[in-house]
N, C-alpha and C positions, 0 to 999 in steps of 0.2 A: 976605292973599296970594291972588291968583286962582287961581282953580286950572285947571286945565289945560284942561277943556272953554270955560271962559271965554275963555281967550285965545286957543283956536283960532275963536271966534265974532267974537271982537274984530279979528280976523285979525293977531294979533299971534305974530311967531315966540317957538318955545319955545327955553328957555335949553337950551344943551346940557349932558346932565349927563356928569358926568365919568368915565372908565369905568376901573373899577381894576384893572389889571394883576397877576395873580401868574403870579409865577415858577411853572413845571411841577418839581416834584418829580421828583430824578433816579430814572432808571429802574436800580433795582439788578439787577445780573445775577445769574441762579440760578446757583447754583453744579451741574455736570454730575453728574448721574444715572450713581449708580454701575452699570457693565455688569454683573447679575448671568448666571451662566453654571451653566444648568441641573445639575443633578449627574446623573449616569445612574442611572436608575431603578432600584433597589435586584433584585438577581436575588430571583427567587421561589424561597421555600422549595422547592416541589414539584420546580423546575432541578435545585436543588443537590443532591436527595435523589435524583433521577434519576443525575445524574453520578455521584455517590456507587454507587450499586448497579451501575451500569456498569460500574467501577475493580473494584468487588470482585467481580464477575463474570471482569472481564478476568486478577484473580490466579487465582482458582481456576483459570483454565484453566492460565496458566505456572506455579504454586505447590501446586495443589491434589492431592494432599487436603493439608491448612492447618487449623492449629489455631487459633478467634476471635483469641488474644489476638497471636497472628503477623499472621494476616490484618491486623486494626487497626491492627497498626502499621505495615506498609507501606501502609497506605491513608491513614497519618495520621487515623485518627478515634478515638474514645471507643470501647471495645469494646462497651456497651450501644448504640449507634449499628449498629455491625457485625452485633450478632445480631438489633437489629431490622428489619436491610435481609433480612436472610441467611433470614429467617421467613417475611419476606412473600416471597422467590425460591421459596422450599419450599414454599407455597402453592400456588407457581404450575407448578412440576415443575422450577425452571431450578439448584436449589441440593440437594444431597443432605447430611444429617447423618447420623453414626454414632449407633449404641447409646448412647453415653459422652454422647451432646450437647457436643462439643467438638472437633470435625474435621468439617471442610465438604469440600464435593468439589461438582463439576458435576452436573447433574442429564439426567435423561434426555431431557428435553423439547427439547437443544439437536439432538438428533439427527434431530427431525421437521426442524426451522430449519435445518441441514444438507443433509438431503437437498431441501429446497424452494429451496436456494439454487444446487444445484447444477442443480437443475432449469432453473429459471428462466436460468442460463447469468452468474452474477452473477461466479464465477472470469473467465471469458474477456472477458467487459465489464470488468472492473478490469483486466487485463492489457492491451489491447489497446493502449494508448497507450505501453505501456513494449515492446509486440512492434515497434511500428511504429518507435520508436526506435532500438531494437537493428537493426531489418532494415535503416535508411537507415544508421545508423555502420559497420554491419560492409559493406554492400554485399552481402549474402547473407538469404535467406528464414528467417526467427526462426519459432519453433516454440514451443509448451506442450505438456507430454504431464505427466498422471497416472495417478497408477495406480489399478486397478479390479478387485479381487481376486487375482487370479494373472495378471493381464496388465495391459499400460498403454496407454492413450488417447491422441488429442491433439483437445485442449480448444478450440484458437488454429491458427490460421496467418497470416502477415504476408508477402505477397510482391512481395519490392522491385521484381520486374521480372520481367513475363509470360512475357517467355525464361527466365528462370530454370527449373530443374527442380524442383516439387513432390512430396517423396520421402512426405510424405503428408499426408493429407488429417483435415478436421474431422471425428473419429467414427472414424477406424482405428483399427486395435487393432497391437499389436507384443508381445514376449516381453519380460520383465522380465531375464532375465540376458546379453541382447546389447544392443550400443548405448547410448545417453547413456540408456535407462531403465533401465541398472544402478546409475545415480543414485538413483533411487526403491526399488532393492532394497533398495540401501546403508542407506536408511534405514528400510525396512519393518522391522514388528515382526519380532521374534527368529523366532516361530512361523511366520510368512508365507516365512521366509527356509530355515528347516528342511526345511519341506513343500517348495517347489521345489527346493532343492538334494539330494531325495532322487529327486528323479524325473531321468525320459531326457528330458535337453534335447535339442531339435530344433538341428540345425544349418542353418544359410541360407549360409554362403560358408565360403570356405575358411580365412579369419579369423576365422571364429565358434568362439569360446572354449565349450566344453563340460565342461569339469574342474571339477567342484566345489569341487577342494580349491584350484585357483588362484581358481576365484571367490572363493572365501570370504575370501582372503587379499587380494583386489583392492576386497571393499564394505570392509576395514579400510582400504587405501590413500586409498579414495573418500574415508570421512568425514572421512581426516587432511588431505588435499590441497582438498576444496569446490571441485572441477572435476573435469570426467571430458573427455577428446580421445579418441573412440574413430575408427579407419575400414575401412571396408569387411566391417565386424562381419554388419551387417542387409541393406546395400544395396552390392553390389560398384561402386566407383568412388564411395565418398562419402566424407566427412570429417564429420565434427560435432565442436562444443564445446559444452559446457550447464554450468551451473551448479543449485543447490537453490533452490528457492522455498518460504520460510518463512509459516505462518499466524503468529496474534500470539501461541499459544501456542508455539511455537518449532518446533514439528514440517514435519515437510517433508512439504509436498503438492504440488510440483510440481516439475517440472523445465525451465527454460526453456533454448533451445539454437538455436544456427546451422548449416544444415547444405549444405555447398557438393560439389561435383566436385573429385577429387582433382588435377586438372590446376590449380585455382585457391587448393588448400590445399596447397602442398606448403610445409615444414620452412622458416624457422620461423614461417610465419603460421599456423598453429594455437596455437601457444602465445602468439603477439603478440595474438592477440582473448580470451585468457581475459579479462582484465582487463574487457574490455567488455562480454562478458556475463555476469560477475559483478557490475557496475556494475548492468546490467537487472534482475539476481537480485535487490540489494541493494534498488533502488528499489521492486520490486514487491511484495517482504517486506515494507516499511515501508507501503506501503499496505495494505496487508493486517493492518497492526497490530502489526508485526514493529518492536521497537524493538531488540535486541542485534544489532548492526552487525559487532559488533565477534566474533562466532564467524563471518562472513563471511568468509572468509579469500581472500589473493589472491595471484596468482600469482605467481613470479620474476621479475624485470626480462629481458628480451631485447635484449640487445646489436644493433643495430643494427652491418650489414657494408658494408663502403663499395661503393657500386655497386647496396646492394641496392632495391627497388621500395620505393614510399610507404609500400604496405600489409604492408609487413613489419613494423613497428613500431607498437605498439598505439595507438591514436587517442584524443585526451585523453577524459576523460567527457562522454560526452553529455547532450544537453539532452533532459528529457522535456518536449511541450506536451500537458497534460492536454486540450486539447481537439482531439488526434488521433483520427482513426479507423481503423483497420487491417480491411482487408477481409477477410473470414474465406472461407476455403474451405468448400467443402460436399462431404460426404460422397456419391460418384456411388452 
């Protein structure tokens, strides 16, 4: 048989070679790959221990002095874990153990922290949005006062309307026995109450109470009610409605209140505004770490009289906007 080259040289056509066709193998569809959802990263042991340590400190503030067994029970952790963390806190001055080695309380290191927080205006900054919401809800100026020794001091003010009179400015000091500051006296240590009530108390207006017997009885009423309404006791023609503010330990550290002229605070409006003020106090207390809201008493309901103006009935619970800022008045 002539080769391919000989056929080409002789000019003869090449025979067509049969082409073998192969059926393509069917393409198998791959099964869908399972979607793997990554699990959240495990919590760092150091973070968990930090949270546990903070929880123990909060319990010491609320329940101390307290034994390790009870402390661990409330913190839902092993006594050995609680003891180990308490020893670390003790080394830094945040916790102290008695001579028996069983009872713990807060250490003195917290005094410096509390003073630093006060100097940095932590309370006023935290209270700003709540004062703003209170002032808007009530339509009146809102204030926050704290006890400083044997007197009270204004630490924050929200002025709802520039036309409204401001009865006290930031840094302004006042008496503990008169006005809404009596709320602070009602929750002050017994030694402070005794010392103040044995002094000769100044009278600011004809309505100022200076009888120590009456004041002592009123302090008990204030603690039972959970709010305070005063009229003309420090400034003539001014009516105030206040409620206590508590910190994480449950101690009353401030009084939040609204104050307005008598002409806009005729009965039953002051009583109707109690629930708004107490709501602001409860929310601010919660922001400061207080959780036992059941002790924040509420005022009795005020019936609405036919034809009464809209402000004569307590407003609904206000909404707090955390981003709001309150303009602070400055002491002159």
